[in-house]
N, CA, C and O atoms as CSV, one atom per row, in Angstrom:
chain,resi,resn,atom,element,x,y,z
A,1,UNK,N,N,-5.114,-60.134,-15.051
A,1,UNK,CA,C,-5.261,-60.136,-13.622
A,1,UNK,C,C,-4.010,-60.746,-12.996
A,1,UNK,O,O,-3.529,-61.775,-13.471
A,2,UNK,N,N,-3.480,-60.140,-11.953
A,2,UNK,CA,C,-2.265,-60.647,-11.336
A,2,UNK,C,C,-2.592,-61.717,-10.292
A,2,UNK,O,O,-3.750,-61.947,-9.944
A,3,UNK,N,N,-1.531,-62.357,-9.810
A,3,UNK,CA,C,-1.707,-63.397,-8.795
A,3,UNK,C,C,-2.256,-62.807,-7.505
A,3,UNK,O,O,-3.046,-63.438,-6.803
A,4,UNK,N,N,-1.825,-61.589,-7.205
A,4,UNK,CA,C,-2.256,-60.946,-5.967
A,4,UNK,C,C,-3.762,-60.681,-5.994
A,4,UNK,O,O,-4.448,-60.875,-4.991
A,5,UNK,N,N,-4.273,-60.235,-7.150
A,5,UNK,CA,C,-5.707,-59.975,-7.265
A,5,UNK,C,C,-6.496,-61.274,-7.155
A,5,UNK,O,O,-7.570,-61.303,-6.554
A,6,UNK,N,N,-5.957,-62.363,-7.745
A,6,UNK,CA,C,-6.614,-63.660,-7.634
A,6,UNK,C,C,-6.666,-64.112,-6.182
A,6,UNK,O,O,-7.676,-64.646,-5.723
A,7,UNK,N,N,-5.566,-63.893,-5.461
A,7,UNK,CA,C,-5.492,-64.311,-4.069
A,7,UNK,C,C,-6.481,-63.521,-3.216
A,7,UNK,O,O,-7.108,-64.086,-2.320
A,8,UNK,N,N,-6.629,-62.213,-3.483
A,8,UNK,CA,C,-7.560,-61.416,-2.693
A,8,UNK,C,C,-8.994,-61.810,-2.987
A,8,UNK,O,O,-9.839,-61.763,-2.093
A,9,UNK,N,N,-9.287,-62.198,-4.218
A,9,UNK,CA,C,-10.633,-62.669,-4.531
A,9,UNK,C,C,-10.927,-63.977,-3.794
A,9,UNK,O,O,-12.042,-64.189,-3.318
A,10,UNK,N,N,-9.921,-64.850,-3.703
A,10,UNK,CA,C,-10.101,-66.102,-2.981
A,10,UNK,C,C,-10.322,-65.834,-1.501
A,10,UNK,O,O,-11.101,-66.532,-0.853
A,11,UNK,N,N,-9.635,-64.821,-0.958
A,11,UNK,CA,C,-9.776,-64.490,0.457
A,11,UNK,C,C,-11.195,-64.044,0.766
A,11,UNK,O,O,-11.733,-64.380,1.821
A,12,UNK,N,N,-11.803,-63.298,-0.133
A,12,UNK,CA,C,-13.135,-62.781,0.102
A,12,UNK,C,C,-14.199,-63.880,0.054
A,12,UNK,O,O,-15.210,-63.795,0.751
A,13,UNK,N,N,-13.976,-64.900,-0.759
A,13,UNK,CA,C,-15.006,-65.908,-0.984
A,13,UNK,C,C,-15.073,-66.961,0.115
A,13,UNK,O,O,-16.166,-67.337,0.537
A,14,UNK,N,N,-13.922,-67.445,0.587
A,14,UNK,CA,C,-13.930,-68.562,1.516
A,14,UNK,C,C,-12.840,-68.379,2.573
A,14,UNK,O,O,-11.819,-67.744,2.308
A,15,UNK,N,N,-13.053,-68.930,3.765
A,15,UNK,CA,C,-12.004,-68.855,4.786
A,15,UNK,C,C,-10.829,-69.753,4.392
A,15,UNK,O,O,-11.013,-70.818,3.803
A,16,UNK,N,N,-9.632,-69.305,4.727
A,16,UNK,CA,C,-8.429,-70.033,4.331
A,16,UNK,C,C,-8.010,-71.015,5.410
A,16,UNK,O,O,-8.134,-70.741,6.603
A,17,UNK,N,N,-7.514,-72.163,4.972
A,17,UNK,CA,C,-6.946,-73.120,5.902
A,17,UNK,C,C,-5.444,-72.853,6.008
A,17,UNK,O,O,-4.929,-71.936,5.369
A,18,UNK,N,N,-4.752,-73.639,6.799
A,18,UNK,CA,C,-3.324,-73.420,7.038
A,18,UNK,C,C,-2.492,-73.549,5.761
A,18,UNK,O,O,-1.552,-72.785,5.546
A,19,UNK,N,N,-2.841,-74.508,4.927
A,19,UNK,CA,C,-2.062,-74.726,3.696
A,19,UNK,C,C,-2.182,-73.524,2.751
A,19,UNK,O,O,-1.192,-73.087,2.163
A,20,UNK,N,N,-3.392,-73.001,2.615
A,20,UNK,CA,C,-3.600,-71.858,1.724
A,20,UNK,C,C,-2.880,-70.617,2.248
A,20,UNK,O,O,-2.295,-69.858,1.476
A,21,UNK,N,N,-2.928,-70.419,3.554
A,21,UNK,CA,C,-2.224,-69.282,4.150
A,21,UNK,C,C,-0.722,-69.393,3.952
A,21,UNK,O,O,-0.055,-68.408,3.634
A,22,UNK,N,N,-0.193,-70.593,4.142
A,22,UNK,CA,C,1.240,-70.815,3.956
A,22,UNK,C,C,1.646,-70.567,2.505
A,22,UNK,O,O,2.698,-69.984,2.241
A,23,UNK,N,N,0.810,-71.011,1.566
A,23,UNK,CA,C,1.087,-70.802,0.146
A,23,UNK,C,C,1.119,-69.305,-0.185
A,23,UNK,O,O,2.009,-68.840,-0.896
A,24,UNK,N,N,0.142,-68.557,0.336
A,24,UNK,CA,C,0.121,-67.106,0.098
A,24,UNK,C,C,1.334,-66.411,0.711
A,24,UNK,O,O,1.891,-65.488,0.118
A,25,UNK,N,N,1.742,-66.858,1.904
A,25,UNK,CA,C,2.906,-66.266,2.559
A,25,UNK,C,C,4.170,-66.519,1.750
A,25,UNK,O,O,4.997,-65.622,1.590
A,26,UNK,N,N,4.323,-67.739,1.240
A,26,UNK,CA,C,5.499,-68.084,0.435
A,26,UNK,C,C,5.524,-67.247,-0.841
A,26,UNK,O,O,6.574,-66.748,-1.245
A,27,UNK,N,N,4.349,-67.097,-1.478
A,27,UNK,CA,C,4.284,-66.281,-2.700
A,27,UNK,C,C,4.686,-64.832,-2.430
A,27,UNK,O,O,5.404,-64.223,-3.222
A,28,UNK,N,N,4.225,-64.292,-1.320
A,28,UNK,CA,C,4.564,-62.900,-0.984
A,28,UNK,C,C,6.058,-62.761,-0.683
A,28,UNK,O,O,6.680,-61.785,-1.103
A,29,UNK,N,N,6.635,-63.715,0.033
A,29,UNK,CA,C,8.070,-63.674,0.322
A,29,UNK,C,C,8.893,-63.779,-0.956
A,29,UNK,O,O,9.904,-63.092,-1.100
A,30,UNK,N,N,8.475,-64.622,-1.872
A,30,UNK,CA,C,9.194,-64.760,-3.147
A,30,UNK,C,C,9.103,-63.453,-3.956
A,30,UNK,O,O,10.076,-63.036,-4.584
A,31,UNK,N,N,7.935,-62.823,-3.933
A,31,UNK,CA,C,7.758,-61.560,-4.657
A,31,UNK,C,C,8.683,-60.482,-4.072
A,31,UNK,O,O,9.310,-59.724,-4.812
A,32,UNK,N,N,8.760,-60.425,-2.741
A,32,UNK,CA,C,9.650,-59.453,-2.098
A,32,UNK,C,C,11.109,-59.750,-2.412
A,32,UNK,O,O,11.896,-58.823,-2.604
A,33,UNK,N,N,11.487,-61.029,-2.470
A,33,UNK,CA,C,12.872,-61.407,-2.768
A,33,UNK,C,C,13.250,-61.001,-4.184
A,33,UNK,O,O,14.361,-60.522,-4.415
A,34,UNK,N,N,12.341,-61.187,-5.134
A,34,UNK,CA,C,12.609,-60.800,-6.520
A,34,UNK,C,C,12.774,-59.277,-6.621
A,34,UNK,O,O,13.670,-58.790,-7.311
A,35,UNK,N,N,11.912,-58.541,-5.937
A,35,UNK,CA,C,12.028,-57.076,-5.957
A,35,UNK,C,C,13.335,-56.626,-5.306
A,35,UNK,O,O,13.993,-55.713,-5.805
A,36,UNK,N,N,13.716,-57.260,-4.196
A,36,UNK,CA,C,14.963,-56.905,-3.525
A,36,UNK,C,C,16.178,-57.193,-4.399
A,36,UNK,O,O,17.128,-56.412,-4.423
A,37,UNK,N,N,16.147,-58.314,-5.116
A,37,UNK,CA,C,17.259,-58.660,-6.007
A,37,UNK,C,C,17.370,-57.645,-7.144
A,37,UNK,O,O,18.474,-57.269,-7.540
A,38,UNK,N,N,16.236,-57.207,-7.664
A,38,UNK,CA,C,16.263,-56.200,-8.730
A,38,UNK,C,C,16.832,-54.878,-8.219
A,38,UNK,O,O,17.615,-54.224,-8.908
A,39,UNK,N,N,16.437,-54.495,-7.015
A,39,UNK,CA,C,16.990,-53.249,-6.437
A,39,UNK,C,C,18.480,-53.401,-6.164
A,39,UNK,O,O,19.239,-52.449,-6.342
A,40,UNK,N,N,18.906,-54.576,-5.738
A,40,UNK,CA,C,20.316,-54.805,-5.428
A,40,UNK,C,C,21.167,-54.735,-6.689
A,40,UNK,O,O,22.310,-54.281,-6.628
A,41,UNK,N,N,20.640,-55.172,-7.831
A,41,UNK,CA,C,21.386,-55.065,-9.081
A,41,UNK,C,C,21.592,-53.614,-9.478
A,41,UNK,O,O,22.638,-53.265,-10.025
A,42,UNK,N,N,20.628,-52.783,-9.216
A,42,UNK,CA,C,20.705,-51.378,-9.614
A,42,UNK,C,C,21.516,-50.562,-8.612
A,42,UNK,O,O,22.432,-49.835,-8.998
A,43,UNK,N,N,21.186,-50.680,-7.336
A,43,UNK,CA,C,21.761,-49.817,-6.305
A,43,UNK,C,C,22.984,-50.443,-5.655
A,43,UNK,O,O,23.913,-49.739,-5.258
A,44,UNK,N,N,22.983,-51.743,-5.549
A,44,UNK,CA,C,24.060,-52.427,-4.832
A,44,UNK,C,C,23.489,-53.114,-3.609
A,44,UNK,O,O,22.278,-53.315,-3.517
A,45,UNK,N,N,24.351,-53.478,-2.667
A,45,UNK,CA,C,23.888,-54.215,-1.482
A,45,UNK,C,C,22.857,-53.467,-0.657
A,45,UNK,O,O,22.025,-54.084,0.008
A,46,UNK,N,N,22.906,-52.139,-0.696
A,46,UNK,CA,C,21.920,-51.381,0.091
A,46,UNK,C,C,20.523,-51.468,-0.521
A,46,UNK,O,O,19.558,-51.024,0.101
A,47,UNK,N,N,20.393,-52.020,-1.703
A,47,UNK,CA,C,19.090,-52.199,-2.323
A,47,UNK,C,C,18.229,-53.232,-1.620
A,47,UNK,O,O,17.008,-53.241,-1.782
A,48,UNK,N,N,18.860,-54.105,-0.836
A,48,UNK,CA,C,18.097,-55.104,-0.088
A,48,UNK,C,C,17.359,-54.475,1.085
A,48,UNK,O,O,16.364,-55.017,1.565
A,49,UNK,N,N,17.853,-53.324,1.545
A,49,UNK,CA,C,17.218,-52.662,2.683
A,49,UNK,C,C,15.982,-51.925,2.184
A,49,UNK,O,O,16.042,-51.164,1.218
A,50,UNK,N,N,14.880,-52.160,2.847
A,50,UNK,CA,C,13.652,-51.473,2.459
A,50,UNK,C,C,13.735,-50.017,2.888
A,50,UNK,O,O,14.307,-49.692,3.928
A,51,UNK,N,N,13.162,-49.154,2.076
A,51,UNK,CA,C,13.136,-47.729,2.405
A,51,UNK,C,C,12.194,-47.499,3.577
A,51,UNK,O,O,11.093,-48.049,3.614
A,52,UNK,N,N,12.629,-46.687,4.535
A,52,UNK,CA,C,11.741,-46.427,5.677
A,52,UNK,C,C,10.529,-45.605,5.230
A,52,UNK,O,O,10.633,-44.740,4.361
A,53,UNK,N,N,9.407,-45.888,5.830
A,53,UNK,CA,C,8.203,-45.128,5.504
A,53,UNK,C,C,8.306,-43.743,6.129
A,53,UNK,O,O,8.821,-43.581,7.235
A,54,UNK,N,N,7.812,-42.757,5.407
A,54,UNK,CA,C,7.845,-41.402,5.935
A,54,UNK,C,C,6.851,-41.284,7.078
A,54,UNK,O,O,5.773,-41.877,7.050
A,55,UNK,N,N,7.235,-40.507,8.082
A,55,UNK,CA,C,6.361,-40.314,9.229
A,55,UNK,C,C,5.323,-39.249,8.914
A,55,UNK,O,O,5.571,-38.320,8.145
A,56,UNK,N,N,4.172,-39.402,9.517
A,56,UNK,CA,C,3.081,-38.454,9.317
A,56,UNK,C,C,3.391,-37.168,10.068
A,56,UNK,O,O,3.850,-37.197,11.210
A,57,UNK,N,N,3.135,-36.041,9.417
A,57,UNK,CA,C,3.273,-34.754,10.074
A,57,UNK,C,C,2.025,-34.558,10.928
A,57,UNK,O,O,1.006,-34.060,10.450
A,58,UNK,N,N,2.115,-34.953,12.193
A,58,UNK,CA,C,0.942,-34.983,13.063
A,58,UNK,C,C,0.453,-33.580,13.415
A,58,UNK,O,O,-0.749,-33.369,13.576
A,59,UNK,N,N,1.353,-32.640,13.535
A,59,UNK,CA,C,0.936,-31.269,13.848
A,59,UNK,C,C,0.069,-30.720,12.713
A,59,UNK,O,O,-0.977,-30.123,12.966
A,60,UNK,N,N,0.499,-30.918,11.469
A,60,UNK,CA,C,-0.276,-30.460,10.314
A,60,UNK,C,C,-1.631,-31.161,10.259
A,60,UNK,O,O,-2.654,-30.522,10.012
A,61,UNK,N,N,-1.639,-32.475,10.489
A,61,UNK,CA,C,-2.868,-33.249,10.444
A,61,UNK,C,C,-3.856,-32.775,11.506
A,61,UNK,O,O,-5.037,-32.592,11.210
A,62,UNK,N,N,-3.392,-32.574,12.730
A,62,UNK,CA,C,-4.273,-32.137,13.819
A,62,UNK,C,C,-4.827,-30.749,13.522
A,62,UNK,O,O,-6.017,-30.505,13.718
A,63,UNK,N,N,-3.978,-29.837,13.050
A,63,UNK,CA,C,-4.452,-28.490,12.745
A,63,UNK,C,C,-5.466,-28.498,11.605
A,63,UNK,O,O,-6.450,-27.760,11.643
A,64,UNK,N,N,-5.232,-29.324,10.601
A,64,UNK,CA,C,-6.160,-29.404,9.478
A,64,UNK,C,C,-7.510,-29.945,9.924
A,64,UNK,O,O,-8.551,-29.406,9.548
A,65,UNK,N,N,-7.499,-31.001,10.719
A,65,UNK,CA,C,-8.752,-31.575,11.203
A,65,UNK,C,C,-9.493,-30.606,12.117
A,65,UNK,O,O,-10.713,-30.469,12.031
A,66,UNK,N,N,-8.747,-29.934,12.992
A,66,UNK,CA,C,-9.365,-28.971,13.904
A,66,UNK,C,C,-10.040,-27.848,13.124
A,66,UNK,O,O,-11.162,-27.453,13.443
A,67,UNK,N,N,-9.362,-27.338,12.108
A,67,UNK,CA,C,-9.923,-26.254,11.303
A,67,UNK,C,C,-11.151,-26.730,10.529
A,67,UNK,O,O,-12.140,-26.003,10.433
A,68,UNK,N,N,-11.096,-27.928,9.984
A,68,UNK,CA,C,-12.229,-28.454,9.218
A,68,UNK,C,C,-13.455,-28.622,10.108
A,68,UNK,O,O,-14.565,-28.281,9.700
A,69,UNK,N,N,-13.266,-29.143,11.317
A,69,UNK,CA,C,-14.395,-29.344,12.231
A,69,UNK,C,C,-14.989,-28.011,12.656
A,69,UNK,O,O,-16.209,-27.847,12.665
A,70,UNK,N,N,-14.124,-27.048,13.012
A,70,UNK,CA,C,-14.646,-25.745,13.441
A,70,UNK,C,C,-15.333,-25.025,12.290
A,70,UNK,O,O,-16.328,-24.331,12.499
A,71,UNK,N,N,-14.814,-25.184,11.078
A,71,UNK,CA,C,-15.443,-24.562,9.919
A,71,UNK,C,C,-16.809,-25.181,9.651
A,71,UNK,O,O,-17.763,-24.471,9.335
A,72,UNK,N,N,-16.905,-26.496,9.775
A,72,UNK,CA,C,-18.193,-27.167,9.577
A,72,UNK,C,C,-19.213,-26.723,10.616
A,72,UNK,O,O,-20.377,-26.499,10.286
A,73,UNK,N,N,-18.784,-26.595,11.875
A,73,UNK,CA,C,-19.694,-26.145,12.924
A,73,UNK,C,C,-20.177,-24.731,12.640
A,73,UNK,O,O,-21.355,-24.423,12.823
A,74,UNK,N,N,-19.261,-23.865,12.188
A,74,UNK,CA,C,-19.623,-22.479,11.889
A,74,UNK,C,C,-20.655,-22.426,10.769
A,74,UNK,O,O,-21.652,-21.712,10.876
A,75,UNK,N,N,-20.421,-23.179,9.696
A,75,UNK,CA,C,-21.342,-23.154,8.563
A,75,UNK,C,C,-22.685,-23.789,8.913
A,75,UNK,O,O,-23.721,-23.347,8.416
A,76,UNK,N,N,-22.683,-24.810,9.755
A,76,UNK,CA,C,-23.947,-25.425,10.160
A,76,UNK,C,C,-24.760,-24.460,11.010
A,76,UNK,O,O,-25.970,-24.331,10.823
A,77,UNK,N,N,-24.099,-23.782,11.946
A,77,UNK,CA,C,-24.833,-22.842,12.791
A,77,UNK,C,C,-25.306,-21.648,11.974
A,77,UNK,O,O,-26.395,-21.129,12.216
A,78,UNK,N,N,-24.511,-21.211,11.022
A,78,UNK,CA,C,-24.887,-20.086,10.172
A,78,UNK,C,C,-26.088,-20.451,9.310
A,78,UNK,O,O,-27.007,-19.647,9.159
A,79,UNK,N,N,-26.092,-21.664,8.740
A,79,UNK,CA,C,-27.203,-22.101,7.902
A,79,UNK,C,C,-28.469,-22.319,8.719
A,79,UNK,O,O,-29.563,-22.016,8.242
A,80,UNK,N,N,-28.348,-22.831,9.922
A,80,UNK,CA,C,-29.540,-23.082,10.729
A,80,UNK,C,C,-30.170,-21.769,11.177
A,80,UNK,O,O,-31.395,-21.697,11.279
A,81,UNK,N,N,-29.393,-20.740,11.446
A,81,UNK,CA,C,-29.938,-19.440,11.837
A,81,UNK,C,C,-30.700,-18.819,10.677
A,81,UNK,O,O,-31.773,-18.250,10.875
A,82,UNK,N,N,-30.163,-18.923,9.478
A,82,UNK,CA,C,-30.811,-18.311,8.322
A,82,UNK,C,C,-32.081,-19.046,7.924
A,82,UNK,O,O,-33.002,-18.429,7.389
A,83,UNK,N,N,-32.151,-20.319,8.167
A,83,UNK,CA,C,-33.314,-21.066,7.716
A,83,UNK,C,C,-34.521,-20.838,8.627
A,83,UNK,O,O,-35.659,-20.969,8.178
A,84,UNK,N,N,-34.286,-20.494,9.920
A,84,UNK,CA,C,-35.395,-20.349,10.839
A,84,UNK,C,C,-35.740,-18.900,11.170
A,84,UNK,O,O,-36.865,-18.632,11.593
A,85,UNK,N,N,-34.844,-17.984,10.997
A,85,UNK,CA,C,-35.132,-16.600,11.336
A,85,UNK,C,C,-35.059,-15.728,10.104
A,85,UNK,O,O,-34.529,-16.118,9.063
A,86,UNK,N,N,-35.600,-14.548,10.252
A,86,UNK,CA,C,-35.573,-13.603,9.147
A,86,UNK,C,C,-34.220,-12.929,9.091
A,86,UNK,O,O,-33.463,-12.944,10.062
A,87,UNK,N,N,-33.926,-12.342,7.955
A,87,UNK,CA,C,-32.657,-11.647,7.835
A,87,UNK,C,C,-32.730,-10.340,8.635
A,87,UNK,O,O,-33.830,-9.845,8.880
A,88,UNK,N,N,-31.603,-9.774,9.046
A,88,UNK,CA,C,-31.607,-8.551,9.856
A,88,UNK,C,C,-32.262,-7.368,9.143
A,88,UNK,O,O,-32.870,-6.520,9.796
A,89,UNK,N,N,-32.149,-7.299,7.839
A,89,UNK,CA,C,-32.739,-6.183,7.110
A,89,UNK,C,C,-34.257,-6.189,7.257
A,89,UNK,O,O,-34.866,-5.131,7.419
A,90,UNK,N,N,-34.863,-7.345,7.203
A,90,UNK,CA,C,-36.312,-7.430,7.317
A,90,UNK,C,C,-36.772,-7.097,8.730
A,90,UNK,O,O,-37.844,-6.522,8.917
A,91,UNK,N,N,-35.957,-7.460,9.732
A,91,UNK,CA,C,-36.337,-7.173,11.107
A,91,UNK,C,C,-36.299,-5.676,11.394
A,91,UNK,O,O,-37.174,-5.162,12.089
A,92,UNK,N,N,-35.315,-4.981,10.878
A,92,UNK,CA,C,-35.172,-3.556,11.198
A,92,UNK,C,C,-36.033,-2.676,10.310
A,92,UNK,O,O,-36.458,-1.598,10.726
A,93,UNK,N,N,-36.292,-3.122,9.101
A,93,UNK,CA,C,-37.088,-2.316,8.176
A,93,UNK,C,C,-38.280,-3.134,7.684
A,93,UNK,O,O,-38.176,-3.811,6.661
A,94,UNK,N,N,-39.397,-3.087,8.385
A,94,UNK,CA,C,-40.551,-3.864,7.927
A,94,UNK,C,C,-41.153,-3.268,6.654
A,94,UNK,O,O,-41.007,-2.074,6.391
A,95,UNK,N,N,-41.821,-4.094,5.878
A,95,UNK,CA,C,-42.433,-3.635,4.644
A,95,UNK,C,C,-43.583,-2.677,4.965
A,95,UNK,O,O,-44.390,-2.948,5.854
A,96,UNK,N,N,-43.654,-1.587,4.259
A,96,UNK,CA,C,-44.800,-0.701,4.482
A,96,UNK,C,C,-46.051,-1.310,3.854
A,96,UNK,O,O,-46.008,-1.861,2.754
A,97,UNK,N,N,-47.119,-1.204,4.547
A,97,UNK,CA,C,-48.376,-1.721,4.010
A,97,UNK,C,C,-49.234,-0.556,3.552
A,97,UNK,O,O,-49.528,0.353,4.328
A,98,UNK,N,N,-49.626,-0.585,2.317
A,98,UNK,CA,C,-50.463,0.458,1.744
A,98,UNK,C,C,-51.792,-0.175,1.393
A,98,UNK,O,O,-51.864,-1.144,0.637
A,99,UNK,N,N,-52.848,0.398,1.963
A,99,UNK,CA,C,-54.179,-0.123,1.692
A,99,UNK,C,C,-54.874,0.818,0.726
A,99,UNK,O,O,-54.937,2.027,0.948
A,100,UNK,N,N,-55.372,0.266,-0.305
A,100,UNK,CA,C,-56.101,1.065,-1.289
A,100,UNK,C,C,-57.574,1.079,-0.906
A,100,UNK,O,O,-58.150,0.081,-0.475
A,101,UNK,N,N,-58.141,2.238,-1.083
A,101,UNK,CA,C,-59.546,2.389,-0.780
A,101,UNK,C,C,-60.345,1.959,-1.999
A,101,UNK,O,O,-60.300,2.622,-3.036
A,102,UNK,N,N,-61.059,0.881,-1.886
A,102,UNK,CA,C,-61.797,0.340,-3.022
A,102,UNK,C,C,-63.131,1.063,-3.246
A,102,UNK,O,O,-63.745,0.933,-4.305
A,103,UNK,N,N,-63.555,1.800,-2.270
A,103,UNK,CA,C,-64.843,2.477,-2.413
A,103,UNK,C,C,-64.762,3.643,-3.381
A,103,UNK,O,O,-65.774,4.004,-3.982
A,104,UNK,N,N,-63.612,4.234,-3.549
A,104,UNK,CA,C,-63.442,5.368,-4.463
A,104,UNK,C,C,-62.906,4.848,-5.776
A,104,UNK,O,O,-61.693,4.773,-5.970
A,105,UNK,N,N,-63.786,4.493,-6.666
A,105,UNK,CA,C,-63.376,4.005,-7.971
A,105,UNK,C,C,-63.473,5.111,-8.970
A,105,UNK,O,O,-64.441,5.871,-8.990
A,106,UNK,N,N,-62.481,5.201,-9.790
A,106,UNK,CA,C,-62.490,6.189,-10.863
A,106,UNK,C,C,-63.007,5.552,-12.123
A,106,UNK,O,O,-62.573,4.463,-12.499
A,107,UNK,N,N,-63.970,6.250,-12.808
A,107,UNK,CA,C,-64.533,5.702,-14.031
A,107,UNK,C,C,-64.068,6.421,-15.220
A,107,UNK,O,O,-64.454,6.080,-16.339
């Protein structure tokens, strides 16, 4: 188990006071400094600069969500129609009813 996992478990159990928060902040800063130094050894001085986070493609996200919602609405309405009404084939072509005459029995 790493130090970070131990710290998160402590966070869940009890509220932190100022000293505990300061200790966690110092640990996180030291961890970032060690990672930055390792990147600087490999890449050079530009290794200290953090890589920018990629921006979300909002147009793609909005279109995907819009399509998912409309598809869900379509399938819900389609399922609700089928569960309460008869299929079109049954409405247009009713079953023929044939009544057998029981009085005429063949022996």
